[in-house]
C-alpha positions in Angstrom: 25.9 -13.6 5.4 22.7 -14.6 3.6 20.4 -11.8 2.6 16.9 -12.6 1.3 15.1 -9.8 -0.5 11.3 -10.2 -0.2 9.4 -8.6 -3.1 5.5 -8.8 -3.1 3.9 -8.7 -6.5 0.5 -8.4 -8.0 0.2 -7.8 -11.8 3.9 -6.8 -12.0 4.6 -8.6 -15.3 5.9 -5.3 -16.8 8.5 -4.8 -14.0 9.5 -8.0 -12.3 11.8 -9.5 -14.9 13.7 -6.3 -15.3 13.9 -5.8 -11.6 15.4 -9.3 -11.1 18.0 -8.6 -13.8 18.9 -5.2 -12.2 19.3 -6.8 -8.8 21.5 -9.6 -10.2 23.9 -6.9 -11.5 23.9 -5.1 -8.1 24.7 -8.4 -6.3 28.0 -8.6 -8.1 29.3 -5.7 -6.1 29.4 -7.8 -2.9 30.3 -11.3 -3.9 31.0 -12.2 -0.3 27.3 -11.9 0.4 24.9 -14.7 -0.4 21.9 -12.8 -2.0 18.6 -14.4 -2.7 15.3 -13.0 -4.0 12.0 -14.2 -2.8 9.0 -13.2 -4.9 5.6 -13.5 -3.1 3.0 -13.3 -5.8 -0.8 -12.9 -5.1 -1.9 -15.1 -8.0 -1.4 -12.3 -10.5 -3.7 -12.8 -13.5 -1.2 -11.0 -15.8 1.4 -13.9 -15.7 3.8 -12.3 -13.2 4.5 -15.8 -11.6 5.3 -17.3 -15.0 8.0 -14.6 -15.7 9.5 -15.3 -12.2 9.6 -19.0 -12.9 11.5 -18.4 -16.1 14.0 -16.3 -14.2 14.5 -19.2 -11.8 16.0 -21.1 -14.7 18.5 -18.2 -15.2 19.3 -17.5 -11.6 19.6 -20.1 -8.8 19.0 -17.4 -6.2 15.5 -16.6 -7.3 12.6 -18.2 -5.4 8.8 -17.8 -5.6 6.0 -18.2 -3.1 2.5 -18.0 -4.5 -0.3 -16.9 -2.1 -3.7 -18.6 -2.4 -5.4 -15.3 -2.5 -4.6 -11.6 -2.5 -4.8 -10.5 1.2 -2.9 -7.3 1.4 0.7 -6.0 1.5 1.2 -6.9 5.2 -0.2 -10.4 4.8 2.1 -11.0 1.8 5.2 -9.9 3.7 4.3 -12.0 6.8 3.7 -15.1 4.7 7.0 -14.5 2.8 8.9 -14.0 6.1 7.6 -17.3 7.4 8.5 -19.1 4.2 12.0 -17.6 4.2 12.6 -18.5 7.9 11.5 -22.1 7.3 13.1 -22.7 3.9 16.0 -20.2 3.2 17.7 -19.7 6.6 18.3 -15.9 6.1 20.6 -13.7 8.2 18.9 -10.6 6.9 15.4 -10.0 5.4 15.0 -7.0 3.1 11.6 -5.6 2.1 11.4 -4.0 -1.3 8.8 -3.0 -3.9 8.6 -4.5 -7.4 7.8 -1.3 -9.3 11.2 0.5 -9.3 10.1 3.1 -6.8 12.9 1.7 -4.8 16.1 2.0 -6.7 18.0 -1.3 -6.8 21.2 0.8 -6.4 20.2 1.8 -2.9 20.1 -1.8 -1.7 23.8 -1.7 -0.8 23.2 1.2 1.5 21.0 -1.0 3.6 23.3 -4.0 3.5 26.4 -2.0 4.4 24.7 -0.7 7.6 23.9 -4.3 8.6 27.5 -5.1 8.0 28.4 -2.1 10.2 26.5 -3.7 13.1 23.1 -2.1 12.8 20.0 -4.3 13.2 17.2 -2.5 11.4 17.8 -0.3 8.5 15.2 2.0 7.1 15.5 3.4 3.6 14.2 6.8 4.4 12.6 9.4 2.2 12.5 12.0 5.0 16.1 11.9 6.4 18.7 14.3 5.1 19.5 13.3 1.5 16.2 11.4 0.9 13.4 12.6 -1.3 9.9 11.9 -2.5 8.6 12.6 -6.1 8.0 16.2 -6.9 5.0 15.2 -8.9 3.1 13.9 -5.9 -0.1 15.8 -5.2 0.0 18.2 -2.3 -2.5 16.2 -0.2 -0.3 13.1 -0.5 2.8 15.0 0.6 0.9 16.4 3.6 -0.4 13.0 4.5 3.0 11.5 4.3 4.9 14.2 6.2 2.1 14.7 8.7 1.4 11.0 9.3 5.1 10.3 10.0 5.4 13.2 12.4 2.2 12.0 14.2 3.6 8.5 14.4 7.0 9.7 15.7 5.3 11.7 18.5 2.7 9.1 19.5 5.1 6.2 19.5 8.0 8.2 21.0 10.6 6.8 18.5 12.4 10.0 17.7 15.4 8.6 15.8 13.0 7.5 12.9 11.6 9.9 10.4 10.0 7.5 7.9 7.8 4.9 9.5 6.0 3.9 6.3 9.0 3.2 4.2 8.7 -0.1 2.2 12.5 -0.4 1.8 14.0 -1.9 4.9 16.5 -4.5 6.1 16.0 -6.5 9.3 18.5 -8.7 11.1 17.0 -12.1 11.8 19.0 -13.4 14.8 17.6 -12.1 18.1 15.2 -9.8 16.3 12.9 -11.2 13.5 13.2 -14.7 14.9 11.9 -13.3 18.3 8.8 -11.7 16.8 5.5 -13.5 16.8 4.7 -12.8 13.1 1.1 -13.8 13.7 0.7 -10.8 16.1 1.6 -8.2 13.6 -1.3 -5.8 13.3 -2.7 -5.1 9.8 -2.7 -7.2 6.7 -2.2 -4.0 4.8 0.1 -1.1 4.5 0.2 -0.3 8.2 2.1 -3.6 9.0 5.2 -1.5 8.5 4.6 0.6 11.6 3.9 -2.4 13.9 6.9 -4.3 12.6 9.1 -1.3 13.2 7.8 -0.9 16.7 8.3 -4.5 17.5 12.0 -4.3 16.3 12.4 -1.1 18.4 11.0 -2.9 21.5 13.5 -5.7 21.1 16.3 -3.2 21.3 17.3 -3.2 17.6 19.9 -0.6 16.7 18.0 1.4 14.1 19.6 3.4 11.3 18.0 5.5 8.5 19.8 5.8 5.2 18.5 8.3 2.6 16.8 7.0 -0.5 15.2 8.7 -3.6 11.7 7.4 -3.8 10.6 7.4 -7.4 7.4 7.2 -9.4 6.2 3.9 -10.7 8.1 2.9 -13.9 5.3 0.9 -15.4 2.0 -0.6 -14.3 -0.7 0.6 -11.8 -0.3 1.6 -8.2 -1.2 -1.0 -5.6 -1.8 1.6 -2.9 -4.7 0.5 -0.7 -7.5 3.0 -0.2 -7.8 2.6 3.6 -4.1 3.2 4.3 -4.6 6.3 6.3 -7.3 4.9 8.6 -5.5 1.6 9.0 -2.2 3.4 9.9 -4.0 5.6 12.4 -5.7 2.5 14.0 -2.4 0.7 14.3 -0.5 3.7 15.8 -3.2 4.3 18.4 -3.6 0.6 19.1 0.2 0.3 19.8 0.1 3.3 22.1 -2.9 2.0 24.0 -1.5 -1.5 24.4 1.8 -0.1 25.7 0.1 2.3 28.1 -3.3 0.6 28.8 -2.7 1.1 32.6 -2.5 4.9 32.0 -5.6 5.1 29.9 -7.5 3.1 32.5 -6.1 5.3 35.2 -7.3 8.4 33.4 -10.7 6.8 33.0 -10.8 6.1 36.7 -9.6 9.6 37.3 -12.6 11.0 35.4 -14.9 8.9 37.6 -13.1 10.2 40.7 -13.3 13.7 39.3 -17.1 13.3 38.8 -17.5 12.1 42.4 -15.0 14.7 43.7 -16.3 17.8 41.8 -20.0 16.8 42.3 -19.6 16.5 46.1 -17.4 19.6 46.2 -20.0 21.8 44.5 -22.8 20.4 46.7 -20.8 20.8 50.0 -19.4 24.3 49.1 -23.0 25.6 49.2 -23.4 24.3 52.8 -22.0 26.0 55.9 -18.8 24.0 55.3 -17.8 26.3 52.4 -15.2 25.6 49.7 -12.2 25.2 52.0 -13.7 22.3 54.0 -15.6 20.9 51.1 -12.5 20.1 49.1 -10.8 17.7 51.6 -14.1 15.9 52.3 -15.0 15.4 48.6 -11.4 14.4 47.9 -11.3 11.8 50.6 -14.5 10.1 49.3 -13.2 10.2 45.7 -10.0 8.7 47.0 -11.7 5.6 48.4 -13.6 5.2 45.1 -10.6 5.4 42.9 -8.5 3.1 45.0 -11.0 0.3 44.5 -11.3 0.9 40.8 -7.5 1.2 40.3 -6.8 -2.0 42.1 -9.4 -4.1 40.3 -9.3 -2.5 36.9 -6.5 0.1 36.1 -3.7 -2.1 37.5 -5.5 -5.4 37.4 -2.4 -7.1 36.0 -0.6 -6.0 39.2 -3.6 -6.4 41.5 -2.8 -6.5 45.3 -4.4 -9.7 46.6 -2.7 -10.2 50.0 -4.7 -8.6 52.9 -1.5 -7.3 54.5 -0.1 -5.9 51.3 -3.6 -4.5 50.4 -3.6 -2.7 53.8 -0.1 -1.4 53.3 -0.8 -0.4 49.7 -4.0 1.4 50.8 -2.0 3.3 53.5 0.6 4.4 51.0 -2.3 5.3 48.6 -3.9 7.5 51.2 -0.7 9.2 52.3 0.4 9.8 48.7 -3.0 10.9 47.6 -3.4 13.3 50.5 -0.4 15.4 49.2 -2.2 16.6 46.0 -5.4 17.0 48.0 -3.6 19.3 50.5 -1.9 21.2 47.7 -5.3 21.6 46.0 -7.0 22.7 49.2 -4.3 25.3 49.9 -4.5 26.5 46.3 -8.3 26.9 46.5 -8.0 28.7 49.8 -5.4 31.2 48.6 -7.2 31.8 45.3 -10.7 32.2 46.8 -9.4 34.4 49.6 -7.7 36.7 47.0 -10.2 36.8 44.2 -13.5 35.8 45.9 -15.3 32.5 46.4 -17.2 32.5 43.0 -17.9 29.4 40.9 -15.4 30.4 38.2 -12.6 31.3 40.7 -13.0 28.3 42.9 -13.3 25.8 40.1 -10.3 27.2 38.2 -8.1 26.6 41.2 -9.8 23.3 41.8 -9.0 22.0 38.3 -5.4 23.2 38.4 -5.0 21.1 41.5 -6.6 18.2 39.7 -4.0 18.3 36.9 -1.2 18.3 39.4 -2.8 15.4 41.3 -3.2 13.4 38.1 0.5 13.4 37.3 1.6 12.9 40.9 -0.8 10.0 41.5 0.0 8.1 38.4 3.7 8.2 39.1 3.3 7.1 42.7 0.7 4.4 41.9 2.5 2.9 39.0 6.0 3.1 40.4 5.3 2.2 44.1 1.9 0.8 44.9 1.2 -1.2 41.7 4.8 -1.4 40.4 5.6 -4.3 38.1 7.1 -7.2 40.0 
């Protein structure tokens, strides 16, 4: 098995030589594995690349790729992954920092889980046994814990606790080699989240192993200032892209709600009253939302055939009538019990709307505009 450890550097002259020496000692513990180190340097003005080139004379497993310009952590990793895939034929790619915040001793934890059949190993600060520096400021701890919890909930990947770890191992065959690396969102810190999600979508068997995340040994932090905003953008973008149909459906629902509630409150003031106003307003809103859903919300599954369009519309009407009838009955019962006031009637009306939203999306996406 060939393992390539990718280490981005920028002004790491104080660390990189010592790190390579440390890793060389760790490699000796598993002589059956073909370890390589790929340094991707962003044209460091402090001579980092020169130190690496000297180490190449000492170790045949050390390689260097020099970026034309410093473009961000994510860009460095993607460039290095491409270089490794084209020139080094790795079985496993490891991401690791150059500043000793990742303990070289923990490398074997990642490698052993790959040997055990896992596909994506996360060196986790937030799983049992892992830790972050006690000296971190409170705001940084809160951002780290809170950001990872937010990402877990929004992306729905509950087996992962540390989405922003920079110490990870990825199996190449059927995983990294299936990813369009050009499609990875963010050239900065947040690339980690998108790459993890892409591995998850490919069905990678993910495992977290605990690591102790240390303080920088020497040198200055390379943390990018827009990490929080960039990470938030990537997480929400992933969720939207995965569920764009739902977000569009919700938008159409608001349009339907505007039509429905507007007509309802106009008609309820006429002799029709609230009980008759709700099925009429609901039916008109139904026609409006069907057209918008077919040509926008579910445009990727749009019904084109006239016959299928007719059948789809009939199912749409029948399925949509159910929440309308439920809502009408609810409005009737509530207004009969508590009086036909604005607050009472609209409270019952909106409870019916929530039920209809869930019901309709399930029926529309699973039956009428199901993926074929």
